[in-house]
C-alpha positions as CSV (number, residue, x, y, z in Angstrom):
1,M,14.3,-36.3,133.9
2,S,17.4,-36.0,131.7
3,I,20.6,-34.2,132.6
4,E,21.4,-31.6,129.9
5,L,24.6,-29.7,129.3
6,I,24.2,-26.5,127.3
7,L,27.1,-25.2,125.2
8,G,26.5,-21.6,124.2
9,R,28.4,-18.8,122.5
10,F,28.6,-15.4,124.3
11,G,29.7,-12.5,122.1
12,G,32.5,-13.0,119.7
13,N,32.2,-13.3,115.9
14,S,29.0,-15.2,114.9
15,E,30.8,-16.4,111.7
16,E,33.6,-17.9,113.9
17,G,33.4,-21.6,114.7
18,G,30.5,-22.6,112.5
19,V,28.7,-25.9,112.2
20,V,31.1,-27.2,109.6
21,E,34.1,-26.8,112.0
22,M,32.1,-28.4,114.9
23,K,31.0,-31.3,112.7
24,R,34.6,-31.9,111.6
25,A,35.7,-31.8,115.2
26,A,33.0,-34.3,116.2
27,E,34.0,-36.7,113.3
28,G,37.6,-36.5,114.5
29,V,36.6,-37.6,118.0
30,L,34.4,-40.5,116.7
31,K,37.3,-41.6,114.6
32,Q,39.7,-41.4,117.6
33,F,37.3,-43.6,119.6
34,Q,36.7,-46.0,116.7
35,Q,33.0,-45.2,116.5
36,P,31.0,-45.6,113.3
37,M,30.4,-42.3,111.4
38,E,26.7,-43.3,111.0
39,L,26.2,-42.1,114.6
40,L,26.4,-38.5,113.2
41,T,23.4,-37.4,111.1
42,I,22.8,-34.1,109.3
43,G,19.6,-32.1,110.2
44,K,18.0,-28.9,109.0
45,E,19.9,-25.7,108.1
46,G,23.2,-27.4,108.5
47,S,22.7,-28.6,112.1
48,F,23.8,-32.1,113.1
49,C,23.1,-34.7,115.7
50,V,25.3,-37.4,117.4
51,D,23.4,-40.4,118.8
52,L,25.4,-42.5,121.2
53,E,24.2,-45.3,123.4
54,N,23.6,-43.1,126.5
55,T,23.9,-39.6,124.9
56,T,22.3,-37.5,122.3
57,I,24.1,-34.4,121.1
58,K,22.2,-31.8,119.1
59,V,24.4,-29.0,117.5
60,S,23.3,-25.9,115.7
61,D,25.1,-22.7,114.7
62,D,25.5,-21.0,118.1
63,H,24.8,-23.7,120.7
64,A,24.6,-27.4,121.5
65,V,22.5,-29.5,123.8
66,L,23.9,-32.7,125.3
67,Q,21.9,-35.3,127.3
68,M,24.4,-36.6,129.8
69,P,23.1,-39.4,132.1
70,K,26.8,-40.4,132.4
71,L,30.0,-38.4,132.5
72,D,32.0,-40.7,130.3
73,L,35.1,-39.8,128.4
74,L,33.7,-40.2,124.9
75,T,30.8,-37.7,125.7
76,C,33.2,-35.2,127.3
77,S,35.6,-35.5,124.4
78,L,32.9,-34.7,122.0
79,A,31.6,-31.8,124.1
80,F,35.1,-30.4,124.5
81,A,35.9,-30.7,120.7
82,I,32.6,-29.1,119.7
83,A,33.0,-26.3,122.2
84,K,36.6,-25.7,121.1
85,A,35.7,-25.7,117.4
86,G,32.6,-23.5,117.8
87,N,33.9,-21.1,120.4
88,L,31.2,-22.3,122.9
89,V,31.1,-22.2,126.7
90,G,29.8,-24.9,128.9
91,V,27.0,-23.5,131.1
92,T,27.2,-25.4,134.4
93,E,25.1,-23.5,136.8
94,G,24.3,-25.4,140.0
95,G,27.7,-26.9,140.2
96,K,31.0,-25.6,141.5
97,Y,31.4,-23.3,138.5
98,P,28.6,-21.4,136.7
99,V,30.5,-21.8,133.4
100,V,33.5,-23.8,132.1
101,L,35.6,-22.2,129.3
102,V,37.7,-23.8,126.6
103,D,39.7,-20.7,125.8
104,E,40.8,-17.8,127.9
105,S,39.6,-15.3,125.4
106,Q,36.0,-16.3,126.1
107,R,36.1,-14.8,129.6
108,S,35.7,-11.1,128.5
109,N,32.5,-12.0,126.7
110,L,30.7,-13.7,129.6
111,P,27.4,-11.9,130.3
112,E,27.7,-11.9,134.1
113,E,30.4,-9.8,135.8
114,S,30.9,-12.4,138.6
115,W,31.4,-15.2,136.0
116,R,34.5,-13.4,134.8
117,Q,36.4,-14.2,138.0
118,P,39.0,-16.9,137.2
119,E,37.9,-19.0,140.2
120,L,34.3,-19.2,138.9
121,S,35.1,-19.8,135.2
122,P,38.1,-22.1,134.8
123,V,39.5,-23.0,131.4
124,A,39.6,-26.6,130.4
125,K,42.9,-27.6,128.8
126,D,41.7,-30.8,127.3
127,A,38.9,-33.3,127.4
128,L,40.1,-34.9,130.6
129,D,40.2,-31.5,132.3
130,F,36.8,-30.7,130.9
131,Q,35.4,-33.9,132.4
132,K,37.0,-33.1,135.8
133,L,35.5,-29.6,135.8
134,L,32.0,-31.0,135.1
135,R,32.0,-33.4,137.9
136,S,30.4,-31.2,140.6
137,W,27.8,-29.9,138.2
138,H,26.9,-33.5,137.1
139,R,26.9,-34.7,140.7
140,V,24.4,-32.0,141.8
141,H,22.0,-32.5,138.8
142,K,22.2,-36.3,139.0
143,A,21.2,-36.2,142.7
144,F,18.4,-33.7,141.8
145,A,17.2,-35.9,138.9
146,K,17.1,-39.0,141.2
147,K,15.1,-37.1,143.8
148,V,12.6,-35.9,141.2
149,L,12.3,-39.4,139.8
150,Q,11.6,-40.9,143.3
151,K,9.0,-38.1,144.0
152,D,7.3,-38.6,140.6
153,L,7.1,-42.4,141.1
154,K,5.6,-41.9,144.5
155,T,3.1,-39.4,143.1
156,D,2.2,-41.8,140.3
157,E,1.7,-44.6,142.7
158,E,-0.6,-42.5,145.0
159,A,-2.5,-41.2,141.9
160,G,-3.0,-44.8,140.7
161,K,-4.4,-45.9,144.0
162,Q,-6.8,-42.9,144.1
163,S,-8.1,-43.5,140.6
164,A,-8.6,-47.2,141.3
165,S,-10.7,-46.4,144.4
166,I,-12.6,-43.5,142.9
167,E,-13.0,-44.2,139.2
168,S,-15.5,-41.3,138.7
169,K,-12.9,-38.7,139.9
170,P,-9.8,-38.4,137.8
171,A,-6.5,-38.2,139.7
172,S,-5.0,-34.7,140.0
173,V,-2.0,-34.0,137.9
174,P,0.9,-32.4,139.9
175,I,3.1,-29.7,138.5
176,P,6.1,-31.6,137.0
177,S,9.0,-31.5,139.5
178,A,11.4,-31.4,136.5
179,L,10.4,-27.8,135.9
180,V,11.9,-26.8,139.2
181,V,15.4,-25.4,138.8
182,P,17.8,-26.3,141.7
183,P,19.4,-23.3,143.4
184,P,23.1,-22.8,142.6
185,V,25.5,-24.4,145.1
186,W,27.5,-21.9,147.1
187,F,31.2,-22.7,147.6
188,Y,33.5,-21.4,150.3
189,H,37.2,-21.3,149.3
190,V,39.8,-22.0,152.0
191,F,43.6,-22.2,151.4
192,L,46.4,-23.6,153.6
193,C,49.9,-22.1,153.2
194,H,53.2,-22.8,154.7
195,F,55.1,-19.5,155.0
196,S,58.7,-18.5,155.0
197,R,59.9,-14.9,155.2
198,T,60.3,-14.5,151.5
199,A,58.1,-17.2,149.9
200,Y,55.1,-19.4,150.5
201,R,55.9,-22.3,148.2
202,V,58.4,-24.0,150.6
203,P,57.1,-27.1,152.4
204,K,57.8,-27.8,156.1
205,H,60.1,-30.6,155.0
206,A,60.6,-32.9,151.9
207,E,58.4,-35.7,153.2
208,V,55.4,-33.7,154.4
209,L,53.2,-34.7,151.4
210,G,53.6,-38.3,152.6
211,E,52.3,-37.3,156.0
212,F,49.2,-35.7,154.4
213,I,48.6,-39.0,152.5
214,S,48.9,-41.1,155.7
215,Y,46.4,-38.8,157.4
216,L,43.9,-38.8,154.5
217,D,44.2,-42.6,154.0
218,A,43.2,-43.0,157.7
219,G,40.5,-40.4,157.4
220,A,37.4,-42.6,157.1
221,S,36.3,-41.8,160.6
222,V,36.0,-38.1,159.7
223,G,34.6,-38.7,156.2
224,C,37.6,-37.8,154.1
225,G,39.5,-39.9,151.6
226,I,41.9,-39.7,148.6
227,T,40.3,-39.7,145.2
228,R,43.4,-39.2,143.0
229,R,47.2,-39.2,143.4
230,H,50.1,-37.5,141.7
231,P,53.7,-37.4,142.7
232,N,53.4,-33.7,143.8
233,V,49.7,-33.3,144.6
234,V,46.8,-35.3,146.0
235,W,43.1,-34.8,145.5
236,F,40.7,-35.7,148.3
237,D,37.0,-35.6,149.2
238,L,35.3,-34.3,152.4
239,P,31.6,-34.8,153.4
240,S,30.9,-31.2,152.5
241,G,33.5,-30.5,149.7
242,D,36.8,-31.5,148.2
243,G,40.3,-30.3,147.9
244,R,43.9,-30.6,146.7
245,V,47.1,-30.7,148.8
246,W,50.7,-30.1,147.8
247,G,53.7,-30.1,150.2
248,H,53.5,-26.3,150.7
249,K,49.8,-25.5,150.4
250,A,46.3,-26.9,150.0
251,C,43.1,-25.6,148.3
252,I,39.8,-26.6,149.7
253,D,36.3,-25.9,148.4
254,L,33.4,-26.4,150.9
255,R,29.6,-26.5,150.3
256,E,29.1,-26.0,154.0
257,I,31.5,-24.8,156.7
258,D,30.8,-27.5,159.3
259,L,32.8,-28.6,162.3
260,R,33.9,-32.0,160.7
261,A,35.5,-30.2,157.7
262,C,37.2,-27.7,160.1
263,R,38.7,-30.6,162.0
264,V,40.3,-31.9,158.8
265,I,41.5,-28.4,157.9
266,W,42.9,-27.9,161.4
267,E,44.8,-31.2,161.4
268,M,46.2,-30.7,157.9
269,A,47.3,-27.2,158.8
270,R,49.1,-28.6,161.9
271,I,50.8,-31.4,159.9
272,G,52.2,-29.0,157.4
273,D,52.8,-26.1,159.8
274,M,50.4,-24.0,157.7
275,A,48.2,-21.0,158.2
276,I,44.6,-21.0,157.1
277,V,43.8,-18.2,154.6
278,T,40.4,-17.1,153.1
279,H,39.6,-14.2,150.7
280,K,36.6,-12.0,150.7
281,P,35.9,-8.4,149.5
282,R,37.0,-7.1,152.9
283,G,40.4,-8.7,152.3
284,F,42.4,-11.7,153.4
285,Q,41.7,-13.4,156.7
286,T,44.7,-15.4,158.0
287,I,44.3,-17.9,160.8
288,L,47.6,-19.0,162.3
289,T,47.8,-22.5,163.8
290,N,51.0,-21.7,165.6
291,V,51.9,-18.3,167.1
292,N,55.4,-18.7,165.8
293,Q,54.1,-18.6,162.2
294,I,53.7,-14.8,162.6
295,E,57.6,-14.5,162.3
296,H,57.5,-16.1,158.8
297,L,54.6,-14.2,157.2
298,P,55.6,-12.2,154.2
299,M,56.6,-8.8,155.5
300,T,53.9,-6.9,153.5
301,W,51.0,-9.0,154.8
302,K,48.6,-7.2,157.0
303,S,48.9,-8.3,160.6
304,E,46.2,-6.3,162.4
305,Y,43.6,-8.1,164.4
306,S,41.0,-7.7,161.7
307,Y,43.1,-9.6,159.2
308,L,45.0,-12.0,161.4
309,S,44.1,-14.3,164.3
310,V,45.5,-17.4,166.0
311,G,43.3,-20.5,166.0
312,H,43.9,-22.8,169.0
313,S,41.3,-25.5,168.1
314,P,39.0,-26.7,165.3
315,E,36.1,-25.0,167.1
316,E,37.9,-21.6,166.9
317,V,38.7,-22.1,163.2
318,H,35.1,-23.0,162.6
319,A,33.8,-19.8,164.2
320,V,36.3,-17.5,162.4
321,L,35.6,-19.1,159.0
322,R,31.8,-18.8,159.4
323,R,32.1,-15.2,160.5
324,H,34.5,-14.2,157.7
325,H,32.5,-16.0,155.0
326,E,29.2,-14.7,156.4
327,A,27.9,-18.2,156.3
328,D,25.0,-17.5,158.7
329,L,23.6,-14.8,156.3
330,P,21.3,-15.5,153.4
331,Q,23.3,-15.9,150.1
332,E,21.9,-12.7,148.6
333,K,23.2,-10.7,151.6
334,R,26.7,-11.9,151.5
335,A,29.5,-9.7,150.3
336,V,30.8,-10.9,146.9
337,F,33.1,-9.6,144.2
338,G,31.0,-8.0,141.5
339,P,30.1,-4.6,139.9
340,E,29.8,-2.9,143.3
341,V,32.8,-4.6,144.9
342,P,35.3,-5.2,142.1
343,I,38.2,-7.7,142.5
344,P,41.3,-5.8,143.6
345,L,43.9,-5.3,140.9
346,P,46.3,-8.3,140.9
347,G,49.4,-7.6,143.0
348,T,47.8,-4.8,145.1
349,E,47.0,-7.2,148.0
350,P,48.3,-10.6,149.4
351,S,47.8,-13.4,147.0
352,L,48.5,-17.1,146.6
353,H,50.0,-16.8,143.2
354,D,52.5,-14.5,141.3
355,T,51.5,-11.7,138.9
356,V,53.5,-10.0,136.2
357,Y,52.3,-7.2,134.0
358,L,53.2,-7.5,130.3
359,E,53.4,-4.3,128.1
360,M,50.8,-4.3,125.4
361,L,51.5,-3.2,121.8
362,P,49.5,-0.3,120.4
363,K,47.9,-2.4,117.6
364,D,46.5,-4.8,120.2
365,P,44.3,-2.7,122.5
366,T,42.6,-5.7,124.2
367,G,45.7,-7.9,124.8
368,E,43.9,-10.9,123.2
369,K,46.3,-11.2,120.2
370,Q,49.3,-11.0,122.5
371,W,47.7,-13.8,124.7
372,K,47.4,-16.0,121.6
373,R,51.0,-15.3,120.7
374,W,52.0,-16.1,124.3
375,A,50.1,-19.5,124.1
376,K,51.8,-20.3,120.8
377,F,55.2,-19.4,122.4
378,I,54.8,-21.3,125.6
379,N,53.0,-24.5,124.6
380,P,56.0,-26.3,123.0
381,K,58.3,-25.2,125.8
382,L,55.9,-26.6,128.4
383,R,55.6,-29.9,126.5
384,K,59.4,-30.1,126.7
385,Y,59.3,-29.6,130.5
386,Y,56.6,-32.2,130.9
387,T,58.6,-34.7,128.9
388,E,61.8,-34.1,130.8
389,V,60.3,-33.8,134.3
390,P,56.8,-35.3,134.3
391,Q,55.1,-33.3,137.1
392,D,52.4,-30.7,137.5
393,W,54.0,-27.4,136.3
394,G,50.9,-25.4,137.2
395,S,49.2,-22.9,134.9
396,I,49.3,-19.3,133.8
397,R,46.5,-17.1,132.6
398,S,45.8,-13.6,131.6
399,N,43.5,-11.7,134.0
400,F,42.7,-9.2,131.2
401,R,43.1,-6.5,133.8
402,L,44.5,-3.6,131.8
403,I,46.1,-0.6,133.2
404,T,47.7,2.6,131.8
405,T,50.7,4.1,133.6
406,S,51.2,7.8,134.1
407,A,53.6,7.7,131.1
408,G,50.9,6.2,128.9
409,K,52.2,2.6,128.7
410,N,49.5,-0.1,128.7
411,Y,50.0,-3.3,130.7
412,N,48.0,-6.6,131.0
413,A,48.2,-8.7,134.1
414,Y,49.2,-12.4,133.9
415,S,49.0,-14.6,137.0
416,Y,50.6,-18.0,137.4
417,G,51.7,-20.6,139.9
418,Y,48.2,-21.9,140.7
419,H,49.7,-25.4,141.0
420,G,53.4,-24.6,140.9
421,G,56.1,-23.9,138.3
422,N,56.6,-20.2,139.3
423,D,60.3,-20.1,138.4
424,I,59.6,-21.6,135.0
425,Y,56.9,-19.1,134.2
426,N,59.2,-16.2,135.4
427,E,61.9,-17.3,132.9
428,L,59.4,-17.9,130.0
429,M,57.7,-14.5,130.5
430,L,61.0,-12.7,130.4
431,E,61.9,-14.6,127.2
432,F,58.6,-13.8,125.6
433,A,58.9,-10.1,126.5
434,A,62.3,-10.0,124.8
435,V,60.8,-11.6,121.7
436,E,57.9,-9.1,121.7
437,G,60.3,-6.2,122.3
438,V,58.2,-5.0,125.4
439,T,58.8,-4.5,129.1
440,T,57.4,-6.3,132.0
441,A,56.3,-4.9,135.4
442,R,55.5,-6.0,138.9
443,I,53.7,-4.4,141.8
444,V,56.0,-4.0,144.8
445,N,54.7,-3.5,148.3
446,F,51.2,-3.5,146.9
447,D,51.4,0.2,145.8
448,T,54.2,0.7,143.3
449,L,54.5,-0.5,139.7
450,V,58.1,-1.2,138.9
451,Q,59.0,-1.8,135.2
452,S,61.8,-4.0,134.0
453,D,63.5,-0.9,132.5
454,G,63.8,0.7,135.9
455,V,60.9,3.1,135.6
456,S,58.4,3.1,138.5
457,C,55.2,4.9,139.4
458,S,52.5,4.7,142.1
459,I,49.5,2.5,141.4
460,S,47.3,5.4,142.4
461,E,48.7,7.2,139.3
462,C,47.7,4.3,137.0
463,K,44.2,3.9,135.5
464,E,42.5,0.6,134.8
465,F,40.6,0.5,131.6
466,T,38.2,-1.8,129.6
467,P,38.6,-1.7,125.8
468,T,35.4,-1.0,123.9
469,T,36.3,-3.2,121.0
470,S,37.4,-6.8,121.0
471,V,40.2,-7.8,118.6
472,R,40.2,-11.5,117.6
């Protein structure tokens, strides 16, 4: 059984990103990796194929199929380049994400409403990022393929014995296990945050990341360990998931909320003096690990019992997380964000990142052209920051959540600070707004939109809209 990655195009212009552009992109990658051009062959109706030692890539006008027994950099670079040139999306159902995008503009064309959530459809910045985002998908399908192979070998062996002993009776042919599609893996998202009264990006002290590293390095007994290191962030694995930790916060994704994982979460929260935060359609659930933390919560965070509790042990954290995530219910009965329960408008409830609304120009009703101008404006400046201070400056992305104020101005939501760099993005957004000649706005106290020109209005007076046409 082979592991196949499908790259497909959803919506958009069918003439955009044709086979010629994808072939040129593939040739560029082969040249970069010093591979012979004879590996690329032309097929019928302009399609082409790339035959590598462990991989076969078949590309047509609107999709590509890659056999990926290994998740090597050459294959991922070809996949990313072809997807980028052809405006294709990686379909990765069964892994952590159902799809992986290569451009933010692809999000609005995704066929499933739930896929449009940023946490379920990340954007790969380059080939290395694309390879990282495919890991959970590849791990799941590789394990499934191995299980199928073992089962088929056992079936063949039993069938062979039966046919040898009863030659007159042919062995029964089982239904191929490869036809069985594995169910999608459900992930539970848990965040750890160190709070101050006015911010949640301040660590307990300057050396706290070193304390996290010491704990994770000694974590073999509880099944956790570091997989990647960076001066400002550390990636780690758990028996039932993985995560990243900075000095001021951690993001953890769990396939199962078990007690071993909750012990790690509990210990890390205590090391960093952090609260444990989860997000579901009913709102944020905050579990304090120290009763004194309540004094430092942002003033606008809800502090009623239904949103806030104090965990005194890993067992209590385990119970609250399972109840809030409805882990004991069948997947189809759990509350999720979707058509019936839409994701709240960014800024109207507590969040782990910052959101600013950028005024849209009348000639750009979807905000997509503005997003492209923003990317062109910001990329050289970010490269300069990376060169001067080589650290993770985080990311910014458009939510494409569009609102109209009571005065008729249209705004698009941009969220940033997923890894850091909030101050940098604040400055750059103000610079870009000045270049565009537009205003910015922020939602204050979850209910009031305050524009940079001093005008404000209640969110209840604003209307969210979805444009009927896509401008590219």
